[in-house]
C-alpha positions, 0 to 999 in steps of 0.5 A: 499499499502506498499513501501519500502524506501531504505535510512531508510532501512524500510517498510512504510504502507500507507492506501487506500487513499494514493494508490489511490492518487498514482494510479491516479498519475500514471495514469496521467503520462502515459495518458501525454505519450499517448498524446504525442507519441504512444507507442511502445514495441520496436524491437528485442522482443522475439517470444512468448512461446506459442500461444493460440489456 
């Protein structure tokens, strides 16, 4: 996983363990949102450009 540190103006490389930890953290955050309320995309969204047959 490669992230950009704007304060240092540099990229930082992390290994597979850091990537797995970051994905687990995001997954836990999203799971907490789902338990609080249903996810809704919002009103006023654009129609799809093309529909699949």
